[in-house]
N, C-alpha and C positions, 0 to 999 in steps of 0.2 A: 558525199555526192549521191544523189538518188540513182537507182538502177536504170531508169530510163535515160538519164544523161550519160551514164557510163556506157550503156549499149550504143548510144549515138556516137560517142567518141571512139569506141572500138570499131564500129562500122566505118567511120570516117578514116581511121588509120589503116584499116584493111583495104579500103577503096584507094586511098592515096598510094599505098604500096604497089598497086598495079602500074603506076606511072613511074616507078623507080627506073633510073638509068644505071644499071649495074653490070656492064658487059665484061668486067674483069673479075670481080669477086663472085658474081652470080648470086649475090646475097641481097635481095631487095628489102628495103626497110621503109615503112611509112610511119608517120607521126601525126597525131591530132592534138593540138594545144587549145585548151579552153581558157578564154580570158574571163576576167571578173565581170565584164560587160555581157557575157554570154555568147560571144562570137567564137567560132572554131576556125583555127588556121591549121592547114595541113602542110606537111612537108615530106619529101622523099630524099633518099640518098642519090646523089648525082656524082658518078665517078668520072675520072679523066685518065687518059693514058699516062699523064704525069701525076702520079698518085697523090701527092700533097695538094694538088689543085682541086680535088673533089670536095664534097660537102655532105655531111650527115643529115638525115631527115629531121632530127630534132632541132638542129640549128637553122635549117631552112624554115621550119615552122616559126621559130622565134623571130627570125629576121623579117619574115613576111608580116608577122603581127606588129613588130616594132615599126616597120615601114608604113603601117596603116595607123600609127598613133597609139597602139595598145602597149601598155607597160606593166599591167597587173594580170597575173595568170593564176588560174584556179587548179588546173590539173593537166597532165599530159599522158597520152596513151601511145606506146611504141609497139609497133607490130613488125615482127620479123619471122623468118622461117621457124626458129626454135626458141624464141623468147630472150634474145640478147638484151642486156641493159644498156643504157646510154654510155657512150665512151667518155673518157675523162674531159675532153674538150667540150662536149655537149653538156656535161654536168656543170662545168665552170660557167658556161654561157647562161644556162638556166638559173644558176645560183645568183647571177647578177640581178635578176628580176624577182626570183621567188625561192629563197633559200630553203623553205620547208614545203615546197611544191609536192603534192601527191603525184607519184609516178606509178603507172600501171603498165605492165609488160605482158603482151599477149603473143601467142604463136600464130602461124599462118591460118589457123582455123578460128581464131578469136578466143581461144581458151586463155583465161587469165592465169599466168604462171607466177606473177609477183605483183603485190601491191605494197608499196613502201613510200618513203618520202625522200626528197632530194638530200636533205641533211644526213640521212642514214647512208646514202650512196656516196656522199662527198663530205665526210666529217672534217671539221676544221678548215672549211673552204676559205680561200683568199678572197677578201672583199674590200669594198671602198674604205672601210674603217682602218685598213692598213696603209692607205695612201694619205698620210698626213705630212705636214711640213717637217722634213727630217733635219732641218737646220737646228742646231743647238747652240746655246751660248755657254761659254765657260766662265 
């Protein structure tokens, strides 16, 4: 990815982070997901008093992209206070669409703290290849 595109994604993730709804954790997160078609979809964490009902920024971005017909992703930038990586659920959802997706993690100032790939964050991911017909004949 060229530096101009990377800076655009970092800026989008930081801007999205401002719209986070995090009244319980006080830990706003923003994500910017780049599609193969060049579109950028952002997401924020949205918390709820019933904790399991909340949603992470990364999954919000993926679900927005998928709801708009996008299925192929090129990279994701995640912006948080101190550079947290995507949680396990987000890693699994991202893996559904892009198992080797570049993942860039930045802090609240936009400083890049980690550049990696999803398969390194989620080795041996569960995928569609495991969902085969389990009936066997003896």
